[in-house]
Backbone as CSV, one residue per row, in Angstrom:
resi,resn,N_x,N_y,N_z,CA_x,CA_y,CA_z,C_x,C_y,C_z
1,MET,-13.621,26.579,-1.187,-13.186,25.228,-0.243,-11.780,25.193,-1.052
2,ALA,-10.613,25.005,0.101,-9.141,25.049,-0.100,-9.153,23.573,-0.349
3,ASP,-7.504,23.771,-0.795,-7.364,21.708,-0.836,-6.610,21.994,0.433
4,GLU,-7.298,20.283,0.412,-7.150,20.164,1.923,-5.494,18.421,1.645
5,LYS,-4.402,18.751,2.591,-3.714,17.977,2.189,-3.476,16.602,2.566
6,VAL,-3.442,15.326,1.363,-4.145,13.982,1.992,-3.142,13.617,3.003
7,LYS,-4.034,13.127,3.757,-3.175,12.822,4.786,-2.941,10.736,5.332
8,GLY,-2.318,10.848,5.462,-2.669,9.197,6.614,-1.823,8.286,5.785
9,PRO,-1.827,7.178,5.089,-1.053,6.371,4.407,-1.331,6.669,2.611
10,ALA,-2.074,7.344,2.036,-2.623,8.465,1.031,-1.250,8.968,0.710
11,SER,-1.274,9.549,1.144,-0.465,10.278,1.425,0.918,10.156,0.762
12,TYR,1.651,8.292,0.747,2.308,8.011,-0.039,2.403,7.564,-1.168
13,PHE,1.097,7.083,-1.866,0.791,6.808,-3.248,1.675,8.013,-4.869
14,PRO,1.459,9.294,-3.969,2.609,9.497,-5.257,3.768,9.100,-5.755
15,SER,4.382,9.008,-3.862,5.717,8.718,-4.259,5.922,7.463,-4.598
16,ILE,4.867,6.306,-3.811,5.202,5.101,-4.534,4.891,4.641,-5.844
17,GLU,3.987,5.474,-6.648,4.175,5.509,-8.418,4.994,5.570,-8.865
18,LYS,5.705,6.980,-8.754,6.522,7.556,-9.501,7.462,6.341,-8.731
19,THR,7.996,5.637,-7.301,9.631,5.108,-7.638,9.162,3.346,-8.120
20,TYR,8.463,3.580,-8.054,8.406,1.922,-8.374,7.201,1.494,-9.567
21,GLY,6.259,2.456,-10.445,6.382,2.563,-11.810,5.047,1.924,-11.687
22,ARG,4.466,1.532,-11.251,3.026,0.919,-11.185,2.396,1.857,-9.954
23,PRO,0.618,1.508,-10.503,-0.532,2.396,-10.021,-0.834,1.548,-8.728
24,ILE,-1.248,2.466,-7.892,-1.440,1.845,-6.521,-2.461,0.743,-6.800
25,ALA,-3.301,1.028,-7.748,-4.317,-0.472,-7.872,-3.202,-1.770,-8.445
26,ASP,-2.238,-2.080,-8.824,-1.427,-3.148,-8.912,-0.448,-3.154,-7.450
27,TRP,-0.488,-2.692,-6.860,-0.244,-3.005,-5.737,-0.893,-3.411,-4.559
28,GLN,-2.241,-3.029,-4.865,-4.004,-3.226,-4.193,-3.864,-4.487,-4.190
29,ALA,-3.542,-4.843,-5.904,-4.553,-6.216,-5.920,-3.119,-7.021,-5.573
30,LEU,-2.131,-7.069,-5.767,-1.115,-7.837,-5.399,-0.880,-8.332,-3.724
31,VAL,-1.588,-7.604,-2.760,-2.081,-7.159,-1.750,-2.983,-8.868,-1.231
32,ARG,-4.058,-8.236,-1.886,-5.837,-9.019,-1.821,-5.256,-10.231,-2.889
33,VAL,-4.705,-10.430,-3.331,-4.423,-11.922,-3.415,-3.622,-12.782,-2.704
34,ALA,-2.944,-12.388,-1.829,-2.383,-12.925,-1.011,-3.279,-12.812,0.314
35,TYR,-4.247,-12.790,0.391,-5.166,-12.962,1.671,-5.591,-14.335,2.286
36,PRO,-5.720,-14.517,3.234,-5.821,-13.929,3.818,-4.987,-13.586,5.323
37,ALA,-3.557,-13.672,4.732,-2.205,-13.043,5.156,-2.178,-12.165,6.019
38,LYS,-1.942,-12.224,6.709,-1.736,-10.601,8.545,-1.074,-9.502,7.838
39,HIS,-1.300,-8.112,8.534,-1.209,-6.991,8.034,0.792,-7.857,7.695
40,MET,1.781,-8.082,8.876,3.333,-7.717,8.605,3.686,-8.695,7.019
41,GLU,3.051,-9.388,7.177,3.025,-10.607,6.149,2.931,-10.796,4.632
42,LEU,2.043,-9.176,4.624,1.643,-8.592,3.619,2.686,-7.664,3.232
43,VAL,2.754,-6.729,4.511,4.236,-5.672,4.223,5.543,-7.223,3.601
44,ALA,5.855,-7.721,4.359,7.192,-8.475,3.812,7.016,-9.028,2.598
45,LEU,6.162,-9.291,1.708,5.470,-9.614,0.997,6.115,-8.704,-0.583
46,LEU,5.708,-7.572,0.201,5.976,-6.542,-0.869,7.148,-5.637,-1.216
47,LYS,8.090,-6.426,0.065,9.521,-5.754,0.366,10.538,-7.040,-0.298
48,THR,9.851,-8.133,0.085,11.248,-8.943,-0.550,10.518,-9.209,-1.545
49,GLU,9.668,-9.669,-2.506,9.060,-10.134,-3.963,9.044,-8.712,-4.855
50,HIS,9.193,-7.589,-3.906,8.768,-6.139,-5.024,9.721,-5.070,-4.743
51,GLY,10.883,-5.800,-3.485,11.834,-4.750,-3.621,10.981,-3.309,-3.006
52,MET,10.146,-2.968,-2.540,9.124,-2.144,-2.269,10.069,-1.557,-0.555
53,GLY,10.470,-0.389,-0.230,10.488,-0.358,1.362,9.803,-0.251,2.068
54,HIS,10.193,-0.221,3.945,9.076,-0.791,4.530,7.932,0.400,4.795
55,GLY,8.207,1.297,4.867,7.395,2.658,4.559,6.395,2.254,3.694
56,HIS,6.417,2.721,2.732,5.789,2.689,1.496,4.553,0.918,1.179
57,ALA,6.017,-0.335,1.838,4.931,-1.349,2.121,3.674,-1.263,2.614
58,ASN,4.431,-0.401,3.899,2.874,-0.586,5.057,1.795,0.338,4.323
59,ALA,2.219,1.090,4.024,1.143,1.955,3.618,-0.024,1.808,3.279
60,VAL,0.598,0.773,1.429,-0.112,-0.019,0.631,-0.886,-0.856,1.300
61,VAL,-0.458,-1.459,2.368,-1.091,-2.644,3.117,-2.361,-2.176,4.227
62,ALA,-1.372,-1.012,4.807,-2.944,-0.292,5.968,-3.694,0.310,4.505
63,PHE,-3.522,0.945,3.538,-4.566,1.468,2.999,-5.569,0.129,2.498
64,THR,-4.810,-0.523,2.290,-6.088,-1.286,1.430,-6.898,-2.758,2.841
65,LEU,-5.850,-2.703,3.459,-6.820,-3.930,4.427,-8.195,-3.155,5.245
66,ALA,-7.943,-1.731,5.282,-8.289,0.051,5.863,-10.501,-0.276,4.755
67,GLN,-9.897,0.156,3.682,-10.497,-0.123,2.281,-11.105,-1.520,2.208
68,ASP,-10.974,-2.509,3.119,-11.918,-4.281,2.485,-12.502,-4.131,3.726
69,GLY,-11.963,-3.526,4.092,-13.203,-3.406,6.158,-11.979,-4.607,6.457
70,LEU,-10.322,-4.909,6.426,-10.054,-5.856,7.166,-9.666,-5.344,8.586
71,LYS,-9.226,-4.431,8.714,-8.137,-3.560,9.680,-9.427,-2.516,10.399
């Protein structure tokens, strides 16, 4: 079985971890603490309070909401 390329929001995770120095689980925990905020409110939180770029913040939020069955 050949290695399959990771697609979707998870494809950003290695770059997010390298750029911001924290594991994805940490970012997901920050998102979950802010529930029941809306998607873009969560993106704004990561951007303004933690300096994350829009694409990276959106990927973390989208993945976390989908994982938790909220999207």
